[in-house]
C-alpha positions in Angstrom: -5.1 15.6 81.2 -4.9 13.7 78.0 -7.1 16.3 76.3 -4.9 19.1 77.6 -1.8 17.3 76.4 -3.4 16.8 73.0 -4.4 20.5 72.8 -1.0 21.7 73.7 0.8 19.6 71.1 -1.8 20.2 68.4 -2.4 23.9 68.9 -1.7 24.4 65.2 -5.1 23.0 64.6 -6.7 26.1 66.2 -6.1 28.3 63.2 -6.3 25.4 60.8 -9.9 24.4 61.6 -11.4 27.8 60.7 -9.2 27.8 57.6 -10.6 24.5 56.5 -14.1 25.9 57.1 -13.2 28.8 54.8 -12.1 26.4 52.0 -15.2 24.1 52.4 -17.7 26.8 52.7 -16.1 29.2 50.2 -15.5 26.8 47.4 -18.0 24.0 47.9 -20.9 24.8 50.2 -21.6 28.5 49.7 -24.8 27.8 47.8 -26.1 25.6 50.7 -26.8 28.1 53.5 -27.8 25.7 56.3 -24.9 23.4 55.6 -22.4 26.3 55.2 -23.4 27.7 58.6 -23.3 24.3 60.3 -19.9 23.4 59.0 -18.5 26.8 59.8 -20.0 26.8 63.3 -18.8 23.2 64.0 -15.2 23.7 63.0 -14.9 27.1 64.8 -16.5 25.4 67.8 -13.8 22.7 67.7 -11.2 25.5 67.5 -12.7 27.0 70.7 -12.5 23.7 72.5 -8.8 23.3 71.6 -8.2 26.9 72.7 -9.7 26.2 76.1 -7.5 23.1 76.4 -4.4 25.2 75.6 -5.4 27.7 78.3 -5.9 24.9 80.8 -2.5 23.5 79.9 -0.8 26.8 80.3 -2.3 27.2 83.8 -1.8 23.6 85.0 1.7 23.2 83.7 2.9 26.6 84.8 3.9 27.8 81.3 5.0 31.4 81.7 6.1 34.3 79.5 9.7 33.6 80.4 9.3 29.8 79.5 6.9 29.5 76.6 6.0 26.3 74.8 7.4 26.4 71.2 6.8 24.3 68.2 8.8 25.2 65.1 9.4 23.9 61.6 11.9 25.4 59.2 10.1 27.2 56.4 12.9 29.1 54.7 16.7 28.6 55.1 19.1 30.8 53.2 22.6 32.1 53.9 22.1 34.9 56.5 18.3 34.3 56.6 16.4 31.5 58.4 12.6 31.7 58.9 10.6 29.3 60.9 6.9 28.7 61.1 5.3 27.4 64.3 3.3 27.9 67.4 4.1 30.2 70.3 2.2 29.3 73.5 2.4 31.4 76.7 -0.2 33.0 78.9 -0.6 36.0 76.6 -1.3 33.9 73.5 -3.4 31.5 75.4 -5.7 34.3 76.7 -5.9 35.7 73.2 -6.8 32.2 71.7 -9.7 31.9 74.1 -11.0 35.4 73.5 -10.8 35.2 69.7 -12.3 31.7 69.3 -15.1 32.4 71.8 -16.2 35.7 70.3 -15.8 34.3 66.8 -18.0 31.3 67.7 -20.7 33.5 69.3 -20.7 36.0 66.4 -21.1 33.1 63.9 -24.0 31.7 66.0 -25.6 35.2 66.1 -25.1 35.6 62.4 -27.3 32.6 61.6 -30.3 34.7 62.7 -29.1 38.1 61.8 -28.0 37.3 58.2 -30.9 34.9 57.5 -32.2 35.4 54.0 -29.2 37.6 53.0 -27.8 37.1 49.5 -24.3 35.7 49.9 -25.0 33.9 53.2 -22.4 31.2 52.5 -19.8 33.8 51.4 -20.3 35.7 54.6 -19.6 32.6 56.8 -16.6 31.8 54.6 -15.2 35.3 55.2 -15.8 35.0 59.0 -13.9 31.7 59.1 -11.0 33.1 57.2 -11.0 36.2 59.5 -10.8 34.0 62.6 -8.1 31.8 61.1 -6.0 34.8 60.2 -6.2 36.3 63.7 -5.5 33.0 65.4 -2.5 32.5 63.1 -1.3 36.0 64.1 -1.6 35.1 67.8 0.4 31.9 67.5 3.2 33.4 65.4 6.7 32.6 66.5 8.4 35.5 64.7 7.7 38.7 62.9 7.6 37.2 59.5 4.8 34.8 60.4 3.0 37.5 62.3 3.2 39.9 59.3 1.8 37.3 56.9 -1.3 36.8 59.1 -1.4 40.5 59.9 -1.9 41.2 56.2 -4.5 38.4 55.9 -6.4 40.1 58.7 -6.4 43.3 56.7 -7.6 41.5 53.6 -10.5 39.9 55.5 -11.5 43.2 57.0 -11.7 44.7 53.5 -13.9 41.8 52.3 -16.2 42.0 55.3 -16.5 45.8 55.6 -17.3 45.9 51.9 -19.7 42.9 52.1 -22.6 45.0 50.8 -20.5 45.9 47.8 -23.6 47.2 45.9 -23.5 50.2 48.3 -21.1 52.9 47.4 -20.6 53.8 51.1 -19.6 50.2 51.9 -17.1 50.1 49.0 -15.6 53.4 50.1 -15.4 52.3 53.7 -13.6 49.1 52.7 -11.1 51.0 50.6 -10.6 53.5 53.3 -9.8 50.8 55.9 -7.5 49.0 53.5 -5.5 52.1 52.5 -5.3 53.7 55.9 -4.0 50.6 57.6 -1.4 50.2 54.7 0.3 53.4 56.0 0.9 51.8 59.3 1.8 48.5 57.8 4.5 50.1 55.7 6.2 51.4 58.9 5.8 48.0 60.5 7.5 46.3 57.5 10.4 48.8 57.6 10.8 48.1 61.3 10.9 44.4 60.7 13.5 44.7 58.0 15.7 46.8 60.3 15.4 44.2 63.1 16.6 41.6 60.6 19.6 43.7 59.6 20.5 44.5 63.2 20.0 41.1 64.8 20.0 38.6 62.0 16.8 37.0 63.3 13.1 37.9 63.6 12.3 35.1 66.1 10.6 36.5 69.2 12.4 34.3 71.7 15.8 35.0 70.2 15.1 38.8 69.9 14.0 38.8 73.6 17.6 37.6 74.5 19.5 39.7 72.0 17.8 43.1 72.5 18.9 43.7 76.1 22.5 42.9 75.2 22.4 45.3 72.2 21.0 48.1 74.3 23.7 47.6 77.0 26.4 47.8 74.3 25.1 50.3 71.8 22.4 52.4 73.6 18.8 53.0 72.5 19.1 55.7 69.7 18.8 53.3 66.7 16.4 50.9 68.3 14.1 53.9 69.2 13.6 54.6 65.6 13.0 51.0 64.8 10.5 50.6 67.6 8.6 53.7 66.4 8.4 52.3 62.9 7.0 49.0 64.3 4.5 51.0 66.4 3.1 52.6 63.2 1.5 49.2 62.5 -0.5 49.1 65.7 -1.4 52.8 65.2 -3.1 51.8 61.9 -4.6 48.5 62.9 -5.8 49.5 66.4 -7.2 52.8 65.3 -4.9 55.2 67.1 -4.8 58.9 66.3 -4.3 60.0 63.5 -5.0 56.7 61.6 -8.2 56.0 63.5 -10.4 57.4 60.7 -11.1 54.1 59.1 -12.6 52.4 62.1 -15.9 54.3 62.5 -16.5 53.9 58.8 -16.1 50.2 59.2 -19.7 50.2 60.5 -20.8 49.9 56.9 -20.3 46.2 57.2 -23.0 43.9 58.8 -23.3 44.3 62.6 -21.8 40.9 63.4 -18.7 42.0 61.5 -18.6 45.2 63.6 -18.7 43.1 66.7 -15.9 40.8 65.5 -13.6 43.6 64.3 -14.1 45.8 67.3 -14.1 43.1 70.0 -11.7 40.3 69.3 -9.9 40.5 66.0 -8.5 43.3 63.9 -8.4 46.2 66.2 -6.8 44.3 69.1 -4.1 42.9 66.8 -2.1 46.1 67.2 -2.3 45.9 71.0 -1.2 42.3 70.9 1.7 43.1 68.6 3.0 45.7 71.1 2.5 43.3 73.9 4.3 40.5 72.1 7.1 43.0 71.3 7.3 44.2 74.9 10.9 43.0 75.2 11.8 45.8 72.8 9.4 48.6 73.8 10.0 48.2 77.5 13.7 49.0 77.2 13.0 52.3 75.3 11.6 55.0 77.6 11.0 57.5 74.8 9.0 55.0 72.8 7.0 54.0 75.9 6.1 57.7 76.4 5.1 57.9 72.8 2.8 54.8 73.2 1.3 56.1 76.4 0.5 59.6 75.1 -0.7 58.3 71.8 -3.1 56.1 73.7 -4.2 58.8 76.1 -4.9 61.4 73.4 -6.7 58.8 71.3 -8.9 57.8 74.3 -10.0 61.3 75.2 -10.2 62.5 71.5 -12.5 59.6 70.5 -14.6 60.0 73.6 -15.2 63.7 72.8 -16.5 62.7 69.3 -18.8 59.9 70.7 -20.5 62.6 72.8 -22.5 64.0 69.8 -22.9 61.1 67.4 -26.4 59.9 66.6 -25.7 56.6 64.8 -25.9 53.8 67.3 -23.0 51.8 65.7 -20.8 54.8 65.3 -21.2 55.7 69.0 -20.0 52.2 69.8 -17.2 52.5 67.2 -15.8 55.6 68.8 -16.0 54.0 72.2 -13.9 51.2 70.8 -11.3 53.7 69.6 -11.3 55.3 73.0 -10.9 51.9 74.8 -8.1 50.9 72.5 -6.4 54.1 73.6 -6.8 52.9 77.1 -5.1 49.7 76.3 -2.2 51.5 74.6 -1.9 53.9 77.6 -1.5 50.9 79.9 1.2 49.4 77.7 2.9 52.8 77.5 3.1 53.0 81.3 4.6 49.6 81.5 1.6 47.5 82.6 1.1 44.7 80.1 -1.1 43.0 82.6 -3.6 45.9 82.8 -3.7 46.2 79.0 -4.3 42.5 78.4 -6.8 42.4 81.2 -8.8 45.2 79.7 -8.5 43.7 76.2 -10.2 40.5 77.6 -13.0 42.3 79.5 -13.5 44.7 76.6 -13.9 41.8 74.2 -16.8 40.6 76.3 -18.7 43.8 76.9 -18.0 45.4 73.6 -19.1 42.3 71.6 -22.2 42.2 73.9 -23.1 45.8 73.1 -22.6 45.5 69.3 -24.7 42.3 69.2 -27.3 44.1 71.3 -27.2 47.0 68.9 -27.6 44.5 66.1 -30.7 43.1 67.8 -32.1 46.7 67.9 -31.4 47.2 64.2 -32.9 43.8 63.4 -36.0 44.8 65.2 -36.1 48.3 63.7 -34.8 47.9 60.1 -33.2 50.9 58.4 -33.1 53.0 61.6 -29.6 53.8 62.9 -30.3 57.2 64.5 -30.8 56.7 68.3 -33.2 59.6 68.3 -35.5 57.7 66.0 -35.7 54.9 68.6 -37.0 55.1 72.1 -39.0 53.1 74.7 -37.6 49.7 73.5 -37.1 48.3 77.0 -40.7 47.0 77.0 -40.7 45.5 73.6 -37.1 44.1 73.7 -36.4 43.2 77.4 -33.5 40.8 76.6 -31.8 43.3 74.4 -32.3 46.0 77.0 -30.8 43.9 79.7 -27.8 43.0 77.5 -27.1 46.6 76.6 -27.5 47.7 80.2 -24.9 45.2 81.3 -22.6 46.3 78.6 -23.0 50.0 79.5 -22.4 49.3 83.2 -19.3 47.2 82.4 -17.7 49.8 80.1 -18.4 52.5 82.6 -16.5 50.6 85.3 -19.4 50.1 87.7 -18.7 47.3 90.2 -19.0 44.4 90.1 -19.1 44.3 86.3 -16.0 43.3 84.3 -14.8 46.7 83.2 -14.5 47.9 86.8 -11.6 45.6 87.6 -9.6 46.1 84.4 -10.2 49.9 84.4 -8.9 50.1 88.0 -5.7 48.3 86.9 -5.2 50.9 84.1 -5.9 53.9 86.3 -3.6 52.7 89.0 -0.8 51.9 86.5 -1.2 55.4 85.1 -1.3 57.0 88.6 2.0 55.3 89.6 3.8 56.6 86.5 2.3 60.0 85.5 -0.3 62.3 87.1 -1.2 63.9 83.7 -1.8 60.5 82.1 -3.9 59.5 85.1 -5.9 62.7 84.8 -6.6 62.1 81.1 -7.6 58.5 81.8 -10.0 59.5 84.6 -11.6 62.2 82.6 -12.0 59.8 79.7 -13.7 57.3 82.0 -16.2 59.9 83.1 -16.9 60.9 79.5 -17.4 57.2 78.5 -20.0 56.8 81.2 -21.9 59.9 80.0 -22.2 59.0 76.3 -22.9 55.3 77.0 -25.7 56.3 79.4 -27.0 58.7 76.7 -27.2 55.8 74.3 -29.0 53.6 76.8 -31.5 56.2 77.9 -32.4 57.5 74.4 -32.8 54.1 72.8 -34.5 52.1 75.5 -36.2 54.7 77.8 -38.6 57.5 77.3 -41.7 57.3 75.1 -42.0 54.9 72.2 -41.7 56.6 68.8 -44.7 56.4 66.5 -44.2 54.0 63.7 -41.8 51.8 65.6 -42.8 48.1 65.7 -39.8 46.4 67.3 -39.6 42.8 68.1 -37.1 40.7 70.1 -34.4 38.9 68.3 -34.7 35.1 67.5 -33.1 32.5 69.8 -29.9 32.1 67.8 -29.3 35.8 68.4 -30.2 35.8 72.1 -28.0 32.9 73.2 -24.8 34.9 72.4 -26.2 37.8 74.4 -26.8 35.5 77.4 -23.2 34.1 77.3 -21.5 37.5 76.7 -23.7 39.1 79.3 -22.7 36.6 81.9 -19.0 37.1 81.0 -19.4 40.9 81.2 -20.8 40.4 84.7 -18.3 37.9 86.2 -15.3 38.1 83.7 -13.5 40.9 85.6 -14.0 39.3 89.1 -12.9 35.9 87.7 -9.7 37.5 86.4 -9.1 39.4 89.7 -9.8 36.3 91.8 -7.8 34.1 89.5 -4.7 36.3 89.8 -4.7 37.4 86.2 -1.7 39.6 87.0 0.4 36.7 88.0 -0.5 34.7 84.9 -0.5 37.2 82.0 2.4 39.6 82.7 5.8 40.8 81.6 8.4 40.8 84.3 7.2 41.1 87.9 3.6 40.2 88.7 1.1 43.0 89.0 -0.3 44.1 92.3 -3.0 41.9 93.8 -5.7 44.1 95.1 -8.1 47.0 94.3 -7.0 50.5 95.0 -10.3 51.6 96.6 -9.4 55.3 96.5 -9.0 55.4 92.7 -11.7 52.8 92.1 -14.1 54.7 94.4 -13.4 58.0 92.7 -13.9 56.6 89.2 -17.1 54.9 90.2 -18.5 58.1 91.8 -17.6 60.1 88.7 -19.3 57.4 86.5 -22.5 57.5 88.6 -22.4 61.3 88.4 -22.2 61.1 84.6 -25.2 58.8 84.6 -27.1 61.3 86.6 -26.3 64.2 84.2 -27.2 62.0 81.2 -30.5 61.1 82.8 -31.3 64.8 83.6 -30.7 65.8 80.0 -32.3 62.8 78.2 -34.4 61.0 80.8 -37.6 62.9 80.3 -37.8 61.9 76.6 -37.8 65.5 75.6 -35.2 66.8 73.2 -35.5 70.3 74.6 -32.7 70.2 77.3 -30.3 68.6 74.8 -31.1 71.1 72.1 -30.6 74.0 74.5 -27.2 72.7 75.5 -26.4 72.1 71.8 -27.2 75.7 71.0 -25.3 77.1 73.9 -22.1 75.1 73.0 -22.8 75.0 69.3 -19.2 75.6 68.2 -17.9 72.8 70.3 -20.9 70.6 69.3 -20.2 71.2 65.6 -16.5 70.3 66.0 -17.4 67.1 67.8 -20.3 66.1 65.5 -18.1 66.6 62.4 -15.3 64.7 64.1 -13.1 67.9 64.2 -13.3 67.9 60.4 -10.4 65.5 60.3 -11.9 63.5 57.4 -12.5 66.7 55.4 -8.9 67.8 56.1 -7.5 64.5 54.9 -9.7 64.8 51.8 -8.5 68.4 51.1 -4.8 67.4 51.7 -5.1 64.4 49.4 -6.7 66.5 46.6 -4.5 69.6 47.0 -1.1 68.1 47.6 -1.0 64.3 47.3 -3.3 64.4 44.3 -1.2 67.1 42.6 1.9 65.2 43.4 0.4 62.0 42.0 -0.7 63.8 38.8 2.9 65.2 38.4 4.4 61.8 38.9 1.9 60.3 36.4 2.9 63.0 33.8 6.6 62.3 34.5 6.1 58.6 34.1 4.2 58.9 30.8 6.3 61.6 29.2 9.8 61.2 30.6 10.4 57.7 32.0 8.3 55.9 29.4 9.8 58.0 26.6 13.4 57.1 27.8 12.5 53.4 28.2 10.6 53.2 24.9 13.5 55.1 23.1 16.1 52.7 24.4 13.9 49.8 23.3 13.2 51.4 19.9 16.8 51.0 18.7 17.0 47.2 18.8 13.4 47.1 17.5 14.4 49.3 14.5 17.5 47.2 13.8 15.6 44.0 14.2 12.9 45.2 11.8 15.5 46.0 9.2 17.4 42.8 9.6 14.2 40.9 9.6 13.5 42.0 6.0 16.7 40.4 4.9 15.4 37.0 5.8 13.3 36.3 2.7 14.0 32.6 2.2 15.1 33.2 -1.4 18.4 31.4 -2.2 18.9 33.5 -5.3 18.7 36.7 -3.3 21.1 35.3 -0.6 23.5 34.4 -3.5 23.4 37.9 -4.9 24.0 39.4 -1.5 26.9 37.2 -0.8 28.4 37.9 -4.3 28.0 41.7 -3.8 29.6 41.5 -0.3 32.6 39.5 -1.6 33.0 42.0 -4.5 32.9 44.9 -2.1 35.5 43.3 0.1 37.8 42.6 -2.9 37.5 46.2 -4.2 38.2 47.6 -0.8 41.4 45.6 -0.5 42.6 46.6 -3.9 42.0 50.3 -3.2 43.0 50.4 0.5 46.1 48.2 0.3 48.4 50.7 -1.5 47.1 53.6 0.7 47.8 51.7 3.9 51.4 50.9 2.7 52.0 54.5 1.9 50.9 55.6 5.4 52.9 53.0 7.4 56.0 52.7 5.2 56.4 56.3 4.0 55.5 55.5 0.4 58.0 52.6 0.0 56.7 49.8 -2.2 
């Protein structure tokens, strides 16, 4: 109990410890790889222990969404503007703290083996620690200002980690693409935050939660709908929702541990968490909720259709992440925060597991990302095969694996609200099972490819697989048996039970998709797949080329935005700069002329003064009679 009390009152240490690791490793220990990894792992491990203590405290003390534990200090106080910094602890943030710290810790442990011998080993661990600190600071934010600060830090860290192999052009371009694309959404988020400040005079989550319902009752929802849509642009960018999803698959250019961290527990779920934390706003705006739900539904099925045809093992997993994030947004849009958060948690377990298993494959088969260049790895890499199998079964929603329970929650929530949304979600679930089974069969089954000499990953890489594999098996049932819906919720508690009709139908469809995938790819021959590809070649090409969306963006940028930028550049150089420089030239010219009068010669100064006095005297003598004639009619 003393530890729980300490953890609750010192929750600010949870993001601080990884931040300290970043400073120590990044500035002092980066040239000592073993020491850097040890310090980073130790401090992140302490952060995990404190996060578990906070979660235990939330459960044991009955801390709820309605009655959070707050710790605030005044950061900025101005007339009409007061900004606090602090810690916001409730079941949602407690769950996120555990997920982020656990996955971050396991990824760092995994990285010791995966990144061994890499140039910049210490720098890599420094970036990982800063990434974790930024995400944890975002989770604990008490207001939109604090959240936005850490939101941008998360974006910066993603840029550094995606572009870790900066000597590769593809990595640099992917990092820039991620940074710029997410900035589009961040601009909308910033505008929405500013409008909230103007409307309510505060950005504090708790105060806004009390003020928004009153405002809606008095003024309606028109203005707040626009504000909420602006805020939603931030999650669209960060969480890879259509049409700003294009950066996320390219983020695979970073090292595989980075992919696991980004796709499982940090950057991409930040947008989902922001919508969940702002549920007091979104839940009162039906049109915004519809927009969130349909954006998520379309993203889910759109990304799944692309994953069908991809050959790069990490890109398949990346598009599955985009699809699963769509699932989470769909759940939020139909009003089930519980289902969304539940799936966020289980997804973190099985998606991190699959990415780390994919990393083990790439570690055993260097420079081979194409799944069709692999094959027969189940005998040479049994641990990795078992880990990937668990992950595939979990994401497909096969009982009793974790994804079964959270997917059932989402499907039921969609079924209760909208049959079209439910249909899209069910079809997407079936598609997910097919392309994940395709990956598993092609990589691990069939004949071994000649020239492949795979080997199992070292122990430091296998331990995280064991832990995540166990969580992917029991995590869903533990959440179900532990009444996750009564703990992590907004408003009334979620239903307590499995809808066996929906769950049974989705399971049967998943098994059917497995069977189809086995029939096409199970023999090890490429002929059935090639025949299908040729028969549906138009649809295949659209999917394989990601519906040419990247090419369309490139064409639009070059044809319109590029031309617009060139015109603005010409206007700036030739018009704006000319006007500004012209205005500045006048005082510069006069100053230059006046400067030449300052010679330091007393004789010259005397001559000038004499000439000036003589000129004044002559002027008075000449002008005085004339002025008298004008004013006095010539009278003297």
